[in-house]
C-alpha positions as CSV (number, residue, x, y, z in Angstrom):
1,M,42.8,108.3,73.2
2,A,40.7,108.7,76.5
3,T,41.3,105.1,77.5
4,G,45.0,105.5,76.7
5,V,45.3,108.6,79.0
6,V,43.4,106.8,81.8
7,A,45.4,103.6,81.6
8,H,48.8,105.2,81.4
9,N,48.2,107.9,84.1
10,V,46.8,105.3,86.6
11,C,49.5,103.0,85.8
12,A,52.4,105.5,86.3
13,K,50.9,107.2,89.4
14,T,50.1,103.8,91.0
15,F,53.1,101.7,90.3
16,V,55.9,104.3,90.0
17,S,54.5,107.2,92.4
18,G,52.8,104.7,94.8
19,L,49.6,106.7,94.9
20,D,46.0,105.4,95.5
21,P,44.7,104.3,92.1
22,Q,41.1,105.2,93.0
23,Q,42.2,108.8,93.8
24,V,44.3,109.0,90.7
25,F,41.4,107.7,88.6
26,A,38.9,110.2,90.1
27,E,41.3,113.2,89.5
28,T,42.1,112.0,86.0
29,M,38.5,111.9,85.1
30,E,38.2,115.6,86.0
31,R,40.4,116.6,83.1
32,E,38.8,118.5,80.1
33,G,37.7,116.0,77.5
34,L,37.4,113.1,80.0
35,R,34.7,114.5,82.1
36,R,32.0,113.8,79.6
37,L,33.1,110.1,79.6
38,K,32.9,109.8,83.4
39,W,29.7,107.9,83.3
40,A,31.1,105.0,81.2
41,M,34.9,105.0,81.9
42,T,36.2,102.1,84.0
43,Y,39.6,100.7,84.9
44,R,41.0,97.7,86.5
45,T,44.4,97.4,88.2
46,D,46.1,94.0,88.0
47,R,48.8,94.1,90.6
48,D,49.9,90.5,89.8
49,Q,50.7,91.4,86.2
50,N,51.4,95.2,86.9
51,I,48.9,96.1,84.2
52,V,46.1,98.7,84.1
53,N,43.2,98.3,81.8
54,A,40.8,101.1,81.0
55,S,37.7,101.1,78.7
56,V,34.6,103.1,77.8
57,A,31.4,101.1,78.4
58,G,33.5,98.0,77.9
59,L,34.7,99.2,74.5
60,F,37.8,101.0,73.1
61,G,40.1,99.5,75.7
62,S,43.7,100.5,76.4
63,R,46.4,98.6,78.5
64,A,49.4,100.0,80.2
65,A,52.1,97.8,81.8
66,F,54.5,98.7,84.5
67,H,58.2,97.6,84.1
68,N,60.3,98.1,87.3
69,G,62.8,101.0,86.7
70,L,61.2,102.0,83.3
71,G,57.9,103.1,84.4
72,C,54.6,102.3,82.3
73,I,54.2,101.8,78.6
74,L,51.0,101.6,76.6
75,L,50.5,98.2,74.9
76,H,49.4,98.3,71.3
77,G,48.3,95.1,69.7
78,R,49.9,91.7,70.6
79,S,53.5,92.6,70.0
80,E,55.8,92.8,72.9
81,P,57.5,96.2,73.4
82,Y,61.3,96.7,73.1
83,L,62.5,98.0,76.3
84,P,66.2,98.9,77.4
85,K,67.7,96.0,79.4
86,S,70.1,98.1,81.5
87,D,70.3,97.5,85.2
88,I,68.8,100.6,86.4
89,A,69.8,100.1,90.0
90,A,73.5,100.0,88.9
91,L,73.1,103.1,86.8
92,K,71.8,104.9,89.8
93,E,75.1,104.2,91.7
94,P,77.4,106.9,90.6
95,K,81.1,106.3,90.3
96,N,81.9,109.8,91.5
97,P,80.2,112.1,94.0
98,P,77.6,114.5,92.6
99,L,78.9,117.7,91.2
100,L,75.8,119.5,92.7
101,P,76.1,120.0,96.5
102,E,73.3,118.5,98.5
103,I,70.3,120.9,98.7
104,A,68.5,119.4,101.8
105,G,68.8,116.8,104.5
106,D,66.5,113.7,105.1
107,A,63.6,115.7,106.7
108,I,61.0,117.9,105.2
109,V,62.3,121.6,105.3
110,E,59.7,123.6,107.1
111,P,59.5,127.3,106.2
112,S,61.7,129.3,108.6
113,D,59.5,132.4,108.7
114,A,55.8,133.4,108.6
115,K,55.8,134.8,105.1
116,L,57.3,131.7,103.5
117,S,54.9,129.5,105.5
118,A,51.9,131.8,104.3
119,A,53.2,131.4,100.7
120,L,52.9,127.6,101.1
121,D,49.5,127.8,102.7
122,H,48.2,129.8,99.8
123,A,49.7,127.3,97.3
124,F,47.8,124.4,98.9
125,E,44.5,126.3,99.4
126,E,41.4,125.0,97.5
127,P,38.5,127.0,96.2
128,A,35.1,126.2,97.4
129,R,34.1,124.7,94.1
130,P,35.8,123.2,90.9
131,P,38.3,123.6,89.2
132,F,40.3,122.4,92.1
133,R,44.1,123.1,92.4
134,R,45.2,119.9,93.8
135,T,48.8,120.9,94.7
136,K,50.9,117.9,95.4
137,A,54.3,119.4,96.1
138,V,56.1,122.8,96.5
139,V,59.8,123.1,96.8
140,V,61.6,126.5,97.2
141,V,65.4,126.5,96.7
142,H,67.3,129.6,97.5
143,D,71.0,130.2,96.9
144,G,71.2,126.4,96.3
145,T,69.4,125.2,99.4
146,V,65.9,124.3,100.1
147,I,64.4,126.8,102.5
148,A,60.8,125.5,102.4
149,E,58.8,122.6,101.1
150,R,55.4,121.1,101.6
151,Y,53.6,117.8,100.3
152,A,50.1,116.6,100.0
153,D,49.0,113.6,101.9
154,G,50.7,110.4,100.8
155,I,53.7,112.3,99.0
156,G,57.0,112.8,100.5
157,I,60.5,114.0,99.6
158,D,61.3,110.9,97.6
159,T,58.0,110.4,95.7
160,P,58.4,110.4,92.1
161,L,55.8,112.7,90.4
162,R,55.0,112.9,86.6
163,G,56.4,116.0,85.0
164,F,54.4,115.7,81.8
165,S,55.9,118.2,79.4
166,M,58.5,119.2,81.8
167,T,60.3,116.2,80.2
168,K,60.7,118.4,77.2
169,S,63.1,120.4,79.2
170,V,65.1,117.4,80.1
171,V,65.3,116.6,76.4
172,N,66.8,120.1,75.9
173,A,69.5,119.2,78.5
174,L,70.4,115.9,76.8
175,I,70.6,117.6,73.4
176,G,72.8,120.3,75.2
177,L,75.0,117.6,76.6
178,L,75.5,116.1,73.0
179,T,76.2,119.6,71.8
180,Q,78.9,120.1,74.6
181,Q,80.4,116.9,73.5
182,G,80.4,117.7,69.8
183,L,78.0,115.0,68.7
184,V,75.1,117.3,67.8
185,T,74.7,121.1,67.2
186,P,71.6,123.2,67.0
187,S,72.4,124.5,63.5
188,M,73.0,121.0,61.9
189,P,70.3,119.5,59.6
190,A,68.2,117.2,61.8
191,P,69.6,113.7,61.3
192,I,66.3,112.1,60.4
193,A,66.8,109.4,57.8
194,E,63.3,109.8,56.4
195,W,64.2,113.4,55.4
196,R,67.5,112.7,53.7
197,G,66.1,112.3,50.1
198,L,67.7,114.9,47.7
199,T,64.3,116.4,46.8
200,D,62.8,116.2,50.2
201,P,62.1,119.7,51.6
202,R,62.3,118.6,55.1
203,R,66.1,118.2,54.5
204,E,66.2,122.0,55.5
205,I,64.8,121.3,59.0
206,E,67.6,121.8,61.6
207,V,67.9,120.6,65.1
208,E,67.1,124.0,66.6
209,H,63.9,124.0,64.6
210,L,62.8,120.9,66.5
211,M,63.9,122.5,69.7
212,R,61.8,125.7,69.0
213,M,59.0,123.9,67.4
214,T,59.4,125.8,64.2
215,T,59.8,122.9,61.8
216,G,56.9,123.8,59.6
217,L,55.7,120.3,59.8
218,A,52.0,119.3,60.1
219,L,52.4,118.4,63.7
220,D,50.5,121.1,65.5
221,E,49.1,120.0,68.9
222,T,45.7,120.9,69.9
223,N,44.9,118.3,72.6
224,S,41.7,117.6,70.8
225,G,42.2,113.8,70.8
226,F,42.4,113.9,67.0
227,D,45.6,115.9,66.6
228,P,48.9,114.4,65.6
229,S,50.3,114.7,69.2
230,S,47.4,112.6,70.7
231,Q,47.7,110.1,67.8
232,M,51.4,109.8,68.3
233,V,51.3,109.1,72.1
234,Y,48.2,107.0,72.3
235,L,48.0,105.0,69.1
236,H,51.6,104.3,67.8
237,N,54.4,102.0,69.1
238,D,57.0,104.0,67.1
239,M,56.2,107.6,68.2
240,A,59.1,109.2,66.4
241,G,58.5,107.1,63.3
242,F,54.9,108.5,63.1
243,A,56.3,112.1,63.5
244,A,58.8,111.7,60.9
245,K,56.1,111.0,58.3
246,A,54.5,114.5,58.6
247,P,54.6,116.6,55.6
248,L,55.9,120.2,55.4
249,I,53.3,122.9,55.4
250,A,55.5,125.9,56.1
251,T,59.0,127.0,55.6
252,P,61.4,125.8,58.5
253,G,61.9,128.5,61.1
254,A,59.1,130.8,59.8
255,R,56.1,129.4,61.9
256,W,55.8,128.3,65.4
257,A,53.3,125.7,66.7
258,Y,53.5,123.8,70.0
259,S,54.3,120.2,69.2
260,S,55.1,117.2,71.2
261,P,56.1,115.2,68.2
262,S,59.0,117.7,67.5
263,T,60.5,116.8,70.9
264,Q,59.9,113.1,70.3
265,L,62.0,113.4,67.2
266,L,64.8,115.0,69.2
267,A,64.4,111.9,71.5
268,R,65.3,109.7,68.6
269,I,68.2,111.9,67.6
270,I,69.5,111.4,71.2
271,R,68.9,107.7,70.9
272,D,70.8,107.4,67.6
273,A,73.7,109.7,68.6
274,V,74.5,107.6,71.8
275,G,74.0,104.2,70.1
276,G,70.6,103.0,71.2
277,P,68.1,102.5,74.0
278,E,70.4,101.1,76.6
279,Q,73.0,103.7,75.9
280,T,70.3,106.4,76.2
281,L,69.7,105.4,79.7
282,R,73.4,105.1,80.6
283,F,74.1,108.5,79.0
284,A,71.2,110.3,80.9
285,W,72.3,108.9,84.2
286,R,76.1,109.3,83.7
287,E,76.0,112.7,82.3
288,L,72.8,114.3,83.8
289,F,71.1,112.8,86.6
290,N,74.1,111.4,88.7
291,P,76.1,114.6,88.4
292,L,73.1,116.6,89.8
293,G,72.4,114.1,92.5
294,M,69.0,113.1,91.1
295,R,68.1,109.8,92.6
296,T,64.3,109.2,92.0
297,V,64.1,109.6,88.3
298,T,62.0,107.2,86.0
299,L,62.5,107.6,82.4
300,E,59.7,106.0,80.2
301,F,60.1,104.7,76.7
302,D,57.9,104.1,73.6
303,A,57.6,100.5,72.4
304,T,60.6,100.7,70.1
305,G,63.0,101.7,72.8
306,T,63.0,105.5,72.2
307,L,62.8,107.8,75.2
308,Q,59.2,109.1,75.5
309,G,60.7,112.6,75.6
310,S,57.5,114.5,75.1
311,S,55.9,114.0,78.5
312,A,57.0,110.8,80.4
313,M,59.6,111.5,83.0
314,L,58.9,111.1,86.7
315,A,61.0,112.5,89.6
316,S,60.6,113.8,93.2
317,A,59.9,117.6,93.6
318,R,63.5,117.9,94.9
319,D,65.0,116.2,91.9
320,W,63.0,118.5,89.6
321,A,64.5,121.3,91.6
322,R,68.0,120.0,91.2
323,F,67.4,120.0,87.4
324,G,66.3,123.5,87.6
325,L,69.4,124.5,89.4
326,L,71.5,123.4,86.5
327,Y,69.7,126.2,84.4
328,L,69.8,128.7,87.3
329,N,73.5,128.4,87.4
330,D,73.9,128.8,83.6
331,G,74.7,125.2,82.9
332,V,77.2,124.8,85.7
333,A,77.1,122.4,88.6
334,G,79.7,122.3,91.4
335,G,82.0,124.6,89.5
336,Q,82.0,122.3,86.4
337,R,80.5,123.3,83.2
338,V,77.9,120.8,82.2
339,L,76.1,122.6,79.3
340,H,77.7,124.9,76.7
341,E,78.2,128.5,78.0
342,D,75.5,129.8,75.5
343,W,73.0,126.9,76.1
344,V,70.8,128.4,78.8
345,D,70.5,131.8,77.1
346,L,69.5,129.9,73.9
347,S,67.0,127.9,75.7
348,A,65.4,130.9,77.5
349,S,65.3,133.3,74.5
350,A,61.9,133.6,72.9
351,T,61.1,132.1,69.6
352,L,59.8,134.4,66.9
353,D,57.0,136.5,68.6
354,T,56.0,133.7,71.1
355,D,56.7,133.2,74.8
356,Y,58.4,129.8,74.1
357,G,62.2,129.3,74.0
358,A,63.7,126.0,73.2
359,G,62.3,123.4,75.6
360,F,61.3,126.1,78.2
361,W,58.7,128.7,78.3
362,T,60.0,132.3,79.0
363,N,59.1,135.8,80.2
364,R,61.8,137.2,78.1
365,S,59.2,138.2,75.5
366,R,56.5,140.7,74.9
367,H,53.9,138.1,74.1
368,P,50.7,138.7,76.0
369,R,51.1,135.4,78.1
370,A,54.6,136.7,79.2
371,E,53.1,140.1,80.0
372,Y,50.4,138.6,82.0
373,R,52.9,136.5,84.0
374,V,55.0,139.6,84.7
375,K,52.0,141.3,86.0
376,L,51.3,138.3,88.3
377,G,54.7,138.9,89.9
378,I,56.9,136.5,87.9
379,P,60.0,138.6,86.8
380,R,60.9,139.4,83.2
381,D,64.0,137.3,83.3
382,A,62.3,134.1,84.6
383,F,61.8,131.1,82.5
384,F,60.3,127.7,83.4
385,A,59.7,124.0,82.5
386,S,56.1,123.4,82.2
387,G,53.9,120.5,82.0
388,D,50.1,119.6,81.9
389,L,48.0,120.0,85.0
390,G,50.3,122.8,86.4
391,Q,53.7,121.0,86.7
392,R,56.3,123.9,86.9
393,I,60.0,124.5,87.6
394,V,60.3,128.3,87.8
395,I,63.9,129.6,87.3
396,L,64.5,133.1,88.6
397,P,68.1,134.1,88.0
398,A,68.1,137.6,89.6
399,Q,66.5,136.2,92.7
400,H,68.8,133.0,92.9
401,L,65.5,131.0,93.2
402,V,64.2,127.7,91.9
403,I,60.5,127.1,92.7
404,V,59.0,123.8,91.8
405,R,55.1,123.3,92.0
406,L,53.6,120.0,91.1
407,G,49.9,119.0,91.1
408,D,46.8,118.2,89.2
409,S,45.1,121.4,88.4
410,V,42.5,121.1,85.7
411,D,42.2,124.8,85.3
412,P,43.1,125.4,81.6
413,T,46.0,127.6,82.6
414,G,47.3,125.0,85.1
415,D,46.6,127.5,87.8
416,M,48.9,130.2,86.5
417,S,47.5,132.8,88.8
418,G,48.1,130.6,91.9
419,L,51.8,130.1,90.6
420,G,52.2,133.9,90.1
421,R,51.1,134.5,93.7
422,L,53.4,131.8,95.0
423,V,56.4,133.2,93.2
424,S,55.7,136.8,94.1
425,E,55.2,135.8,97.8
426,V,58.4,133.7,97.9
427,I,60.4,136.7,96.3
428,A,59.0,139.1,98.9
429,A,59.9,136.6,101.7
430,T,63.5,135.9,100.5
431,Q,64.1,139.6,100.0
432,D,63.2,140.1,103.6
433,R,65.5,137.2,104.6
434,R,68.4,139.0,102.7
435,A,67.6,142.2,104.5
436,D,67.7,140.6,107.9
């Protein structure tokens, strides 16, 4: 598991993001669970073959290979992975102008006042000792326009950065698009072939149960390295196939547990609904990325050609902000409805007694984590896409704000206190702008 994390992370951030592999490796090894292996972990980058190898004391090796336009994929065994054969460059050339108006020009947008500048200063501050925050990018969008942004050294407005589990929110959007087109509905039984037996209790699992992670399947995610999520991502070519084998341990809809495999099953539903891996790429670019003007996206796939929907999309901070604007604007872009009129409310509404919605975390809850975020200054109506190491798209409807923060924070909360300070200071600064 550990060598898989290192190989894939170094591969994606080196070949897709264009970052220094030595720095990526050093920051990756600061993650909990990897630090104790620091003495024995090694990696090697083969730029001729576009492969990263990682091993512990020369054993337990993992390989990740870069494929132009499709990011990196872990290689298991000797079999060659199946990857979509679509012309990515052609897909990125929209037939029509984007629905979403341009949010910024070609230059970095410097903050226009001292309060916004101070908010960015604080977001990039580092403590005297670990855990370090390692903020890589912050973009603030107010009333549809970037009003402030900042990037770490080596990163710019077009640098694709890994969103980790923010990818789950993109899967939510793709399911929403299929719902808008009448191909999928949240209330339908999940179209998973392995569950269609007449006596199989998993027949009762609905698409919304997968979205809300209330399937009742034995797929709880603990990030121990031994849990089903870790096994799925780092040991199996067919990730959704592995997830589909899980037994039922609770009534669907009655129990919540965070679960990347649940989202990976949604990714296979998307693949099957649109007709395959190539069609998945075409669908995502035609219906989502091009309409939003997202130009820097890299979607990664598993070895069977299913979108790696749990954690493997990369995009620039601005493009992550463009995605957030779709949800800020209630599923509308450029005056055209993209997502069903109830979709954003469904996505942001709390599941059972948690602070998780459907593909997004939410403050529209009385859960202790939501209450803590409200105390930090993140408003009650806020909801957000969230990924490992503090990747966040914060959507603030009442304030007409989208705030993106990307980085490599090994703090167990992903530097939630720092995010709270950023959000509260940006809100204060934009309120002052309106008053002026």
